[in-house]
PDB file with one MODEL, atoms N, CA, C and O in Angstrom:
MODEL        1
ATOM      1  N   MET A   1     -11.499  59.856  22.724  1.00  0.00           N
ATOM      2  CA  MET A   1     -10.587  60.660  23.507  1.00  0.00           C
ATOM      3  C   MET A   1      -9.266  60.760  22.851  1.00  0.00           C
ATOM      4  O   MET A   1      -8.568  61.758  23.036  1.00  0.00           O
ATOM      5  N   ARG A   2      -8.877  59.777  22.088  1.00  0.00           N
ATOM      6  CA  ARG A   2      -7.582  59.832  21.434  1.00  0.00           C
ATOM      7  C   ARG A   2      -7.546  60.940  20.353  1.00  0.00           C
ATOM      8  O   ARG A   2      -6.477  61.454  20.024  1.00  0.00           O
ATOM      9  N   ALA A   3      -8.708  61.294  19.816  1.00  0.00           N
ATOM     10  CA  ALA A   3      -8.740  62.309  18.753  1.00  0.00           C
ATOM     11  C   ALA A   3      -8.835  63.736  19.386  1.00  0.00           C
ATOM     12  O   ALA A   3      -8.796  64.716  18.643  1.00  0.00           O
ATOM     13  N   ALA A   4      -8.955  63.875  20.704  1.00  0.00           N
ATOM     14  CA  ALA A   4      -9.098  65.162  21.344  1.00  0.00           C
ATOM     15  C   ALA A   4      -7.939  66.131  21.032  1.00  0.00           C
ATOM     16  O   ALA A   4      -8.190  67.323  20.850  1.00  0.00           O
ATOM     17  N   PRO A   5      -6.698  65.668  20.965  1.00  0.00           N
ATOM     18  CA  PRO A   5      -5.634  66.595  20.583  1.00  0.00           C
ATOM     19  C   PRO A   5      -5.830  67.320  19.232  1.00  0.00           C
ATOM     20  O   PRO A   5      -5.323  68.425  19.040  1.00  0.00           O
ATOM     21  N   LEU A   6      -6.586  66.672  18.282  1.00  0.00           N
ATOM     22  CA  LEU A   6      -6.836  67.315  17.005  1.00  0.00           C
ATOM     23  C   LEU A   6      -7.624  68.523  17.148  1.00  0.00           C
ATOM     24  O   LEU A   6      -7.481  69.449  16.350  1.00  0.00           O
ATOM     25  N   LEU A   7      -8.510  68.580  18.185  1.00  0.00           N
ATOM     26  CA  LEU A   7      -9.318  69.774  18.400  1.00  0.00           C
ATOM     27  C   LEU A   7      -8.449  71.023  18.686  1.00  0.00           C
ATOM     28  O   LEU A   7      -8.831  72.149  18.365  1.00  0.00           O
ATOM     29  N   TYR A   8      -7.284  70.791  19.291  1.00  0.00           N
ATOM     30  CA  TYR A   8      -6.409  71.872  19.732  1.00  0.00           C
ATOM     31  C   TYR A   8      -5.219  72.098  18.831  1.00  0.00           C
ATOM     32  O   TYR A   8      -4.285  72.803  19.213  1.00  0.00           O
ATOM     33  N   GLY A   9      -5.227  71.515  17.631  1.00  0.00           N
ATOM     34  CA  GLY A   9      -4.202  71.752  16.610  1.00  0.00           C
ATOM     35  C   GLY A   9      -3.023  70.851  16.739  1.00  0.00           C
ATOM     36  O   GLY A   9      -1.908  71.277  16.437  1.00  0.00           O
ATOM     37  N   ASP A  10      -3.182  69.724  17.135  1.00  0.00           N
ATOM     38  CA  ASP A  10      -2.047  68.706  17.216  1.00  0.00           C
ATOM     39  C   ASP A  10      -1.441  68.461  15.857  1.00  0.00           C
ATOM     40  O   ASP A  10      -2.164  68.440  14.861  1.00  0.00           O
ATOM     41  N   GLY A  11      -0.167  68.278  15.783  1.00  0.00           N
ATOM     42  CA  GLY A  11       0.489  67.958  14.549  1.00  0.00           C
ATOM     43  C   GLY A  11       0.549  69.107  13.524  1.00  0.00           C
ATOM     44  O   GLY A  11       0.646  68.879  12.318  1.00  0.00           O
ATOM     45  N   GLY A  12       0.489  70.307  14.025  1.00  0.00           N
ATOM     46  CA  GLY A  12       0.641  71.460  13.161  1.00  0.00           C
ATOM     47  C   GLY A  12      -0.694  71.830  12.460  1.00  0.00           C
ATOM     48  O   GLY A  12      -0.698  72.732  11.621  1.00  0.00           O
ATOM     49  N   ARG A  13      -1.763  71.196  12.762  1.00  0.00           N
ATOM     50  CA  ARG A  13      -3.051  71.518  12.193  1.00  0.00           C
ATOM     51  C   ARG A  13      -3.593  72.767  12.907  1.00  0.00           C
ATOM     52  O   ARG A  13      -3.223  73.116  14.028  1.00  0.00           O
ATOM     53  N   GLU A  14      -4.494  73.402  12.162  1.00  0.00           N
ATOM     54  CA  GLU A  14      -5.203  74.630  12.770  1.00  0.00           C
ATOM     55  C   GLU A  14      -6.184  74.149  13.800  1.00  0.00           C
ATOM     56  O   GLU A  14      -6.964  73.244  13.503  1.00  0.00           O
ATOM     57  N   PRO A  15      -6.194  74.729  15.063  1.00  0.00           N
ATOM     58  CA  PRO A  15      -7.150  74.293  16.061  1.00  0.00           C
ATOM     59  C   PRO A  15      -8.576  74.734  15.600  1.00  0.00           C
ATOM     60  O   PRO A  15      -8.742  75.699  14.854  1.00  0.00           O
ATOM     61  N   ILE A  16      -9.578  73.982  16.081  1.00  0.00           N
ATOM     62  CA  ILE A  16     -10.911  74.301  15.716  1.00  0.00           C
ATOM     63  C   ILE A  16     -11.424  75.494  16.502  1.00  0.00           C
ATOM     64  O   ILE A  16     -10.803  75.866  17.497  1.00  0.00           O
ATOM     65  N   HIS A  17     -12.493  76.093  16.116  1.00  0.00           N
ATOM     66  CA  HIS A  17     -13.142  77.226  16.784  1.00  0.00           C
ATOM     67  C   HIS A  17     -13.979  76.625  17.929  1.00  0.00           C
ATOM     68  O   HIS A  17     -15.131  76.247  17.712  1.00  0.00           O
ATOM     69  N   MET A  18     -13.413  76.536  19.138  1.00  0.00           N
ATOM     70  CA  MET A  18     -14.053  75.899  20.252  1.00  0.00           C
ATOM     71  C   MET A  18     -15.327  76.586  20.648  1.00  0.00           C
ATOM     72  O   MET A  18     -16.294  75.920  21.017  1.00  0.00           O
ATOM     73  N   ASP A  19     -15.361  77.932  20.581  1.00  0.00           N
ATOM     74  CA  ASP A  19     -16.583  78.674  20.939  1.00  0.00           C
ATOM     75  C   ASP A  19     -17.745  78.287  20.010  1.00  0.00           C
ATOM     76  O   ASP A  19     -18.889  78.221  20.459  1.00  0.00           O
ATOM     77  N   ALA A  20     -17.474  78.035  18.747  1.00  0.00           N
ATOM     78  CA  ALA A  20     -18.542  77.668  17.831  1.00  0.00           C
ATOM     79  C   ALA A  20     -19.016  76.272  18.116  1.00  0.00           C
ATOM     80  O   ALA A  20     -20.207  76.002  17.965  1.00  0.00           O
ATOM     81  N   LEU A  21     -18.163  75.381  18.513  1.00  0.00           N
ATOM     82  CA  LEU A  21     -18.554  74.035  18.882  1.00  0.00           C
ATOM     83  C   LEU A  21     -19.390  74.054  20.192  1.00  0.00           C
ATOM     84  O   LEU A  21     -20.391  73.347  20.313  1.00  0.00           O
ATOM     85  N   ARG A  22     -18.957  74.864  21.142  1.00  0.00           N
ATOM     86  CA  ARG A  22     -19.688  75.004  22.405  1.00  0.00           C
ATOM     87  C   ARG A  22     -21.088  75.570  22.119  1.00  0.00           C
ATOM     88  O   ARG A  22     -22.069  75.113  22.705  1.00  0.00           O
ATOM     89  N   ASP A  23     -21.187  76.582  21.203  1.00  0.00           N
ATOM     90  CA  ASP A  23     -22.426  77.187  20.825  1.00  0.00           C
ATOM     91  C   ASP A  23     -23.361  76.161  20.191  1.00  0.00           C
ATOM     92  O   ASP A  23     -24.561  76.161  20.465  1.00  0.00           O
ATOM     93  N   LEU A  24     -22.816  75.286  19.342  1.00  0.00           N
ATOM     94  CA  LEU A  24     -23.658  74.276  18.721  1.00  0.00           C
ATOM     95  C   LEU A  24     -24.229  73.314  19.796  1.00  0.00           C
ATOM     96  O   LEU A  24     -25.407  72.958  19.746  1.00  0.00           O
ATOM     97  N   VAL A  25     -23.415  72.914  20.729  1.00  0.00           N
ATOM     98  CA  VAL A  25     -23.903  71.982  21.777  1.00  0.00           C
ATOM     99  C   VAL A  25     -24.956  72.662  22.653  1.00  0.00           C
ATOM    100  O   VAL A  25     -25.957  72.049  23.024  1.00  0.00           O
ATOM    101  N   ALA A  26     -24.713  73.966  22.988  1.00  0.00           N
ATOM    102  CA  ALA A  26     -25.685  74.732  23.752  1.00  0.00           C
ATOM    103  C   ALA A  26     -27.019  74.878  23.048  1.00  0.00           C
ATOM    104  O   ALA A  26     -28.076  74.748  23.665  1.00  0.00           O
ATOM    105  N   ARG A  27     -26.966  75.153  21.738  1.00  0.00           N
ATOM    106  CA  ARG A  27     -28.176  75.348  20.987  1.00  0.00           C
ATOM    107  C   ARG A  27     -28.977  74.027  20.863  1.00  0.00           C
ATOM    108  O   ARG A  27     -30.208  74.039  20.873  1.00  0.00           O
ATOM    109  N   MET A  28     -28.261  72.898  20.748  1.00  0.00           N
ATOM    110  CA  MET A  28     -28.950  71.610  20.727  1.00  0.00           C
ATOM    111  C   MET A  28     -29.652  71.314  22.083  1.00  0.00           C
ATOM    112  O   MET A  28     -30.747  70.753  22.126  1.00  0.00           O
ATOM    113  N   SER A  29     -29.005  71.697  23.134  1.00  0.00           N
ATOM    114  CA  SER A  29     -29.554  71.565  24.475  1.00  0.00           C
ATOM    115  C   SER A  29     -30.812  72.394  24.651  1.00  0.00           C
ATOM    116  O   SER A  29     -31.822  71.909  25.161  1.00  0.00           O
ATOM    117  N   VAL A  30     -30.745  73.637  24.227  1.00  0.00           N
ATOM    118  CA  VAL A  30     -31.914  74.502  24.329  1.00  0.00           C
ATOM    119  C   VAL A  30     -33.036  73.968  23.448  1.00  0.00           C
ATOM    120  O   VAL A  30     -34.194  73.982  23.865  1.00  0.00           O
ATOM    121  N   LEU A  31     -32.730  73.501  22.252  1.00  0.00           N
ATOM    122  CA  LEU A  31     -33.720  72.933  21.336  1.00  0.00           C
ATOM    123  C   LEU A  31     -34.437  71.760  22.024  1.00  0.00           C
ATOM    124  O   LEU A  31     -35.664  71.666  21.977  1.00  0.00           O
ATOM    125  N   ALA A  32     -33.685  70.892  22.644  1.00  0.00           N
ATOM    126  CA  ALA A  32     -34.243  69.743  23.314  1.00  0.00           C
ATOM    127  C   ALA A  32     -35.106  70.155  24.487  1.00  0.00           C
ATOM    128  O   ALA A  32     -36.144  69.535  24.714  1.00  0.00           O
ATOM    129  N   ASP A  33     -34.729  71.164  25.238  1.00  0.00           N
ATOM    130  CA  ASP A  33     -35.506  71.659  26.395  1.00  0.00           C
ATOM    131  C   ASP A  33     -36.806  72.317  25.914  1.00  0.00           C
ATOM    132  O   ASP A  33     -37.845  72.136  26.550  1.00  0.00           O
ATOM    133  N   GLU A  34     -36.778  73.062  24.828  1.00  0.00           N
ATOM    134  CA  GLU A  34     -37.906  73.792  24.377  1.00  0.00           C
ATOM    135  C   GLU A  34     -38.906  72.907  23.564  1.00  0.00           C
ATOM    136  O   GLU A  34     -40.068  73.280  23.401  1.00  0.00           O
ATOM    137  N   HIS A  35     -38.468  71.806  23.089  1.00  0.00           N
ATOM    138  CA  HIS A  35     -39.323  70.892  22.301  1.00  0.00           C
ATOM    139  C   HIS A  35     -39.209  69.489  22.885  1.00  0.00           C
ATOM    140  O   HIS A  35     -38.421  68.667  22.418  1.00  0.00           O
ATOM    141  N   PRO A  36     -40.023  69.232  23.929  1.00  0.00           N
ATOM    142  CA  PRO A  36     -39.954  67.948  24.572  1.00  0.00           C
ATOM    143  C   PRO A  36     -40.401  66.778  23.741  1.00  0.00           C
ATOM    144  O   PRO A  36     -40.160  65.633  24.124  1.00  0.00           O
ATOM    145  N   HIS A  37     -41.038  67.014  22.628  1.00  0.00           N
ATOM    146  CA  HIS A  37     -41.434  65.912  21.763  1.00  0.00           C
ATOM    147  C   HIS A  37     -40.301  65.353  20.857  1.00  0.00           C
ATOM    148  O   HIS A  37     -40.484  64.364  20.148  1.00  0.00           O
ATOM    149  N   LEU A  38     -39.101  66.039  20.910  1.00  0.00           N
ATOM    150  CA  LEU A  38     -37.910  65.572  20.208  1.00  0.00           C
ATOM    151  C   LEU A  38     -37.307  64.447  21.004  1.00  0.00           C
ATOM    152  O   LEU A  38     -36.787  64.671  22.097  1.00  0.00           O
ATOM    153  N   ALA A  39     -37.366  63.205  20.465  1.00  0.00           N
ATOM    154  CA  ALA A  39     -36.877  62.068  21.194  1.00  0.00           C
ATOM    155  C   ALA A  39     -35.366  61.876  21.008  1.00  0.00           C
ATOM    156  O   ALA A  39     -34.683  61.442  21.935  1.00  0.00           O
ATOM    157  N   SER A  40     -34.854  62.188  19.848  1.00  0.00           N
ATOM    158  CA  SER A  40     -33.426  62.106  19.612  1.00  0.00           C
ATOM    159  C   SER A  40     -32.998  63.034  18.438  1.00  0.00           C
ATOM    160  O   SER A  40     -33.775  63.352  17.537  1.00  0.00           O
ATOM    161  N   MET A  41     -31.715  63.440  18.515  1.00  0.00           N
ATOM    162  CA  MET A  41     -31.135  64.221  17.453  1.00  0.00           C
ATOM    163  C   MET A  41     -29.720  63.651  17.172  1.00  0.00           C
ATOM    164  O   MET A  41     -28.921  63.429  18.081  1.00  0.00           O
ATOM    165  N   THR A  42     -29.466  63.437  15.920  1.00  0.00           N
ATOM    166  CA  THR A  42     -28.140  63.013  15.502  1.00  0.00           C
ATOM    167  C   THR A  42     -27.622  63.941  14.404  1.00  0.00           C
ATOM    168  O   THR A  42     -28.234  64.117  13.350  1.00  0.00           O
ATOM    169  N   LEU A  43     -26.475  64.517  14.706  1.00  0.00           N
ATOM    170  CA  LEU A  43     -25.876  65.477  13.742  1.00  0.00           C
ATOM    171  C   LEU A  43     -24.645  64.720  13.134  1.00  0.00           C
ATOM    172  O   LEU A  43     -23.717  64.359  13.857  1.00  0.00           O
ATOM    173  N   THR A  44     -24.662  64.509  11.890  1.00  0.00           N
ATOM    174  CA  THR A  44     -23.515  63.826  11.271  1.00  0.00           C
ATOM    175  C   THR A  44     -23.503  64.106   9.776  1.00  0.00           C
ATOM    176  O   THR A  44     -24.552  63.980   9.143  1.00  0.00           O
ATOM    177  N   PRO A  45     -22.421  64.465   9.197  1.00  0.00           N
ATOM    178  CA  PRO A  45     -21.230  64.865   9.899  1.00  0.00           C
ATOM    179  C   PRO A  45     -21.271  66.328  10.375  1.00  0.00           C
ATOM    180  O   PRO A  45     -22.038  67.147   9.868  1.00  0.00           O
ATOM    181  N   VAL A  46     -20.448  66.612  11.331  1.00  0.00           N
ATOM    182  CA  VAL A  46     -20.266  67.986  11.771  1.00  0.00           C
ATOM    183  C   VAL A  46     -18.764  68.302  11.449  1.00  0.00           C
ATOM    184  O   VAL A  46     -17.846  67.635  11.927  1.00  0.00           O
ATOM    185  N   ASN A  47     -18.582  69.341  10.626  1.00  0.00           N
ATOM    186  CA  ASN A  47     -17.233  69.760  10.246  1.00  0.00           C
ATOM    187  C   ASN A  47     -16.861  70.912  11.165  1.00  0.00           C
ATOM    188  O   ASN A  47     -17.620  71.872  11.293  1.00  0.00           O
ATOM    189  N   CYS A  48     -15.748  70.831  11.781  1.00  0.00           N
ATOM    190  CA  CYS A  48     -15.191  71.862  12.667  1.00  0.00           C
ATOM    191  C   CYS A  48     -13.876  72.364  12.176  1.00  0.00           C
ATOM    192  O   CYS A  48     -13.032  71.546  11.812  1.00  0.00           O
ATOM    193  N   TRP A  49     -13.635  73.638  12.136  1.00  0.00           N
ATOM    194  CA  TRP A  49     -12.326  74.190  11.779  1.00  0.00           C
ATOM    195  C   TRP A  49     -12.115  75.507  12.455  1.00  0.00           C
ATOM    196  O   TRP A  49     -12.929  75.905  13.289  1.00  0.00           O
ATOM    197  N   GLY A  50     -11.071  76.189  12.133  1.00  0.00           N
ATOM    198  CA  GLY A  50     -10.720  77.389  12.828  1.00  0.00           C
ATOM    199  C   GLY A  50     -11.727  78.536  12.727  1.00  0.00           C
ATOM    200  O   GLY A  50     -11.781  79.399  13.603  1.00  0.00           O
ATOM    201  N   SER A  51     -12.520  78.540  11.661  1.00  0.00           N
ATOM    202  CA  SER A  51     -13.445  79.646  11.459  1.00  0.00           C
ATOM    203  C   SER A  51     -14.842  79.345  11.862  1.00  0.00           C
ATOM    204  O   SER A  51     -15.688  80.239  11.815  1.00  0.00           O
ATOM    205  N   GLY A  52     -15.151  78.096  12.269  1.00  0.00           N
ATOM    206  CA  GLY A  52     -16.521  77.776  12.673  1.00  0.00           C
ATOM    207  C   GLY A  52     -16.849  76.356  12.609  1.00  0.00           C
ATOM    208  O   GLY A  52     -15.965  75.502  12.557  1.00  0.00           O
ATOM    209  N   VAL A  53     -18.125  76.072  12.610  1.00  0.00           N
ATOM    210  CA  VAL A  53     -18.640  74.734  12.652  1.00  0.00           C
ATOM    211  C   VAL A  53     -19.820  74.627  11.616  1.00  0.00           C
ATOM    212  O   VAL A  53     -20.672  75.514  11.560  1.00  0.00           O
ATOM    213  N   ASP A  54     -19.852  73.558  10.825  1.00  0.00           N
ATOM    214  CA  ASP A  54     -20.960  73.312   9.877  1.00  0.00           C
ATOM    215  C   ASP A  54     -21.519  71.970  10.179  1.00  0.00           C
ATOM    216  O   ASP A  54     -20.782  70.997  10.339  1.00  0.00           O
ATOM    217  N   VAL A  55     -22.879  71.902  10.262  1.00  0.00           N
ATOM    218  CA  VAL A  55     -23.597  70.685  10.377  1.00  0.00           C
ATOM    219  C   VAL A  55     -24.076  70.300   8.954  1.00  0.00           C
ATOM    220  O   VAL A  55     -24.874  71.002   8.335  1.00  0.00           O
ATOM    221  N   LEU A  56     -23.574  69.204   8.488  1.00  0.00           N
ATOM    222  CA  LEU A  56     -23.890  68.777   7.112  1.00  0.00           C
ATOM    223  C   LEU A  56     -25.062  67.830   7.017  1.00  0.00           C
ATOM    224  O   LEU A  56     -25.663  67.702   5.950  1.00  0.00           O
ATOM    225  N   GLY A  57     -25.396  67.179   8.078  1.00  0.00           N
ATOM    226  CA  GLY A  57     -26.529  66.269   8.096  1.00  0.00           C
ATOM    227  C   GLY A  57     -27.155  66.185   9.480  1.00  0.00           C
ATOM    228  O   GLY A  57     -26.481  66.315  10.502  1.00  0.00           O
ATOM    229  N   ALA A  58     -28.461  65.966   9.481  1.00  0.00           N
ATOM    230  CA  ALA A  58     -29.132  65.867  10.799  1.00  0.00           C
ATOM    231  C   ALA A  58     -30.308  64.876  10.665  1.00  0.00           C
ATOM    232  O   ALA A  58     -30.988  64.813   9.641  1.00  0.00           O
ATOM    233  N   ALA A  59     -30.503  64.139  11.705  1.00  0.00           N
ATOM    234  CA  ALA A  59     -31.663  63.245  11.809  1.00  0.00           C
ATOM    235  C   ALA A  59     -32.309  63.518  13.127  1.00  0.00           C
ATOM    236  O   ALA A  59     -31.651  63.507  14.166  1.00  0.00           O
ATOM    237  N   ILE A  60     -33.622  63.767  13.096  1.00  0.00           N
ATOM    238  CA  ILE A  60     -34.386  64.077  14.288  1.00  0.00           C
ATOM    239  C   ILE A  60     -35.545  63.117  14.384  1.00  0.00           C
ATOM    240  O   ILE A  60     -36.296  62.944  13.424  1.00  0.00           O
ATOM    241  N   ARG A  61     -35.702  62.472  15.571  1.00  0.00           N
ATOM    242  CA  ARG A  61     -36.819  61.579  15.813  1.00  0.00           C
ATOM    243  C   ARG A  61     -37.777  62.279  16.753  1.00  0.00           C
ATOM    244  O   ARG A  61     -37.390  62.829  17.784  1.00  0.00           O
ATOM    245  N   VAL A  62     -39.055  62.238  16.359  1.00  0.00           N
ATOM    246  CA  VAL A  62     -40.105  62.885  17.167  1.00  0.00           C
ATOM    247  C   VAL A  62     -40.910  61.770  17.792  1.00  0.00           C
ATOM    248  O   VAL A  62     -41.162  60.742  17.164  1.00  0.00           O
ATOM    249  N   ALA A  63     -41.325  61.984  19.073  1.00  0.00           N
ATOM    250  CA  ALA A  63     -42.110  61.025  19.801  1.00  0.00           C
ATOM    251  C   ALA A  63     -43.140  61.765  20.609  1.00  0.00           C
ATOM    252  O   ALA A  63     -43.001  62.976  20.783  1.00  0.00           O
ATOM    253  N   PRO A  64     -44.172  61.109  21.118  1.00  0.00           N
ATOM    254  CA  PRO A  64     -45.132  61.768  21.958  1.00  0.00           C
ATOM    255  C   PRO A  64     -44.458  62.384  23.185  1.00  0.00           C
ATOM    256  O   PRO A  64     -43.501  61.828  23.724  1.00  0.00           O
ATOM    257  N   HIS A  65     -44.963  63.519  23.611  1.00  0.00           N
ATOM    258  CA  HIS A  65     -44.424  64.260  24.723  1.00  0.00           C
ATOM    259  C   HIS A  65     -44.676  63.459  26.004  1.00  0.00           C
ATOM    260  O   HIS A  65     -45.803  63.022  26.240  1.00  0.00           O
ATOM    261  N   VAL A  66     -43.664  63.262  26.820  1.00  0.00           N
ATOM    262  CA  VAL A  66     -43.810  62.695  28.180  1.00  0.00           C
ATOM    263  C   VAL A  66     -43.604  63.802  29.174  1.00  0.00           C
ATOM    264  O   VAL A  66     -42.543  64.426  29.201  1.00  0.00           O
ATOM    265  N   ALA A  67     -44.589  64.055  29.982  1.00  0.00           N
ATOM    266  CA  ALA A  67     -44.498  65.179  30.912  1.00  0.00           C
ATOM    267  C   ALA A  67     -43.450  64.964  31.990  1.00  0.00           C
ATOM    268  O   ALA A  67     -43.393  63.906  32.616  1.00  0.00           O
ATOM    269  N   ARG A  68     -42.624  65.975  32.197  1.00  0.00           N
ATOM    270  CA  ARG A  68     -41.599  65.907  33.253  1.00  0.00           C
ATOM    271  C   ARG A  68     -42.203  66.248  34.579  1.00  0.00           C
ATOM    272  O   ARG A  68     -43.153  67.029  34.635  1.00  0.00           O
ATOM    273  N   VAL A  69     -41.694  65.698  35.646  1.00  0.00           N
ATOM    274  CA  VAL A  69     -42.218  66.021  36.983  1.00  0.00           C
ATOM    275  C   VAL A  69     -41.416  67.151  37.618  1.00  0.00           C
ATOM    276  O   VAL A  69     -41.915  67.775  38.554  1.00  0.00           O
ATOM    277  N   ASP A  70     -40.210  67.446  37.163  1.00  0.00           N
ATOM    278  CA  ASP A  70     -39.430  68.553  37.670  1.00  0.00           C
ATOM    279  C   ASP A  70     -39.609  69.767  36.740  1.00  0.00           C
ATOM    280  O   ASP A  70     -39.640  69.658  35.514  1.00  0.00           O
ATOM    281  N   ALA A  71     -39.723  70.924  37.400  1.00  0.00           N
ATOM    282  CA  ALA A  71     -39.997  72.138  36.627  1.00  0.00           C
ATOM    283  C   ALA A  71     -38.727  72.853  36.162  1.00  0.00           C
ATOM    284  O   ALA A  71     -38.741  73.629  35.207  1.00  0.00           O
ATOM    285  N   ASP A  72     -37.625  72.566  36.868  1.00  0.00           N
ATOM    286  CA  ASP A  72     -36.366  73.286  36.548  1.00  0.00           C
ATOM    287  C   ASP A  72     -35.497  72.527  35.556  1.00  0.00           C
ATOM    288  O   ASP A  72     -35.816  71.406  35.159  1.00  0.00           O
ATOM    289  N   ARG A  73     -34.411  73.147  35.170  1.00  0.00           N
ATOM    290  CA  ARG A  73     -33.447  72.474  34.304  1.00  0.00           C
ATOM    291  C   ARG A  73     -32.894  71.300  35.019  1.00  0.00           C
ATOM    292  O   ARG A  73     -32.791  71.311  36.246  1.00  0.00           O
ATOM    293  N   ARG A  74     -32.531  70.277  34.287  1.00  0.00           N
ATOM    294  CA  ARG A  74     -31.932  69.087  34.860  1.00  0.00           C
ATOM    295  C   ARG A  74     -30.538  69.348  35.331  1.00  0.00           C
ATOM    296  O   ARG A  74     -29.750  70.037  34.683  1.00  0.00           O
ATOM    297  N   LEU A  75     -30.243  68.770  36.499  1.00  0.00           N
ATOM    298  CA  LEU A  75     -28.907  68.911  37.042  1.00  0.00           C
ATOM    299  C   LEU A  75     -28.174  67.570  37.047  1.00  0.00           C
ATOM    300  O   LEU A  75     -28.771  66.518  37.277  1.00  0.00           O
ATOM    301  N   MET A  76     -26.908  67.629  36.796  1.00  0.00           N
ATOM    302  CA  MET A  76     -26.122  66.365  36.868  1.00  0.00           C
ATOM    303  C   MET A  76     -25.592  66.312  38.312  1.00  0.00           C
ATOM    304  O   MET A  76     -24.817  67.163  38.749  1.00  0.00           O
ATOM    305  N   THR A  77     -26.029  65.312  39.002  1.00  0.00           N
ATOM    306  CA  THR A  77     -25.591  65.104  40.401  1.00  0.00           C
ATOM    307  C   THR A  77     -25.136  63.673  40.584  1.00  0.00           C
ATOM    308  O   THR A  77     -25.381  62.817  39.734  1.00  0.00           O
ATOM    309  N   ASP A  78     -24.471  63.421  41.702  1.00  0.00           N
ATOM    310  CA  ASP A  78     -24.035  62.083  42.041  1.00  0.00           C
ATOM    311  C   ASP A  78     -25.111  61.338  42.727  1.00  0.00           C
ATOM    312  O   ASP A  78     -24.922  60.177  43.092  1.00  0.00           O
TER     313      ASP A  78
ENDMDL
END
């Protein structure tokens, strides 16, 4: 959380392209939903800057598919 101001251009730095970062997170979510055999995904490093986002490394772990009992998208609830 202490590094969050860097995302918005703290200290005179250029703010990162937040739409590109949001798109990356959304794409990873869709990938996980469409491929239930993906057990985990680690993207490192991810370089973010004003013109976009680059994923320089990725590790994906595949495991046997475990059937879900709910048919809809998962909801975050209390």
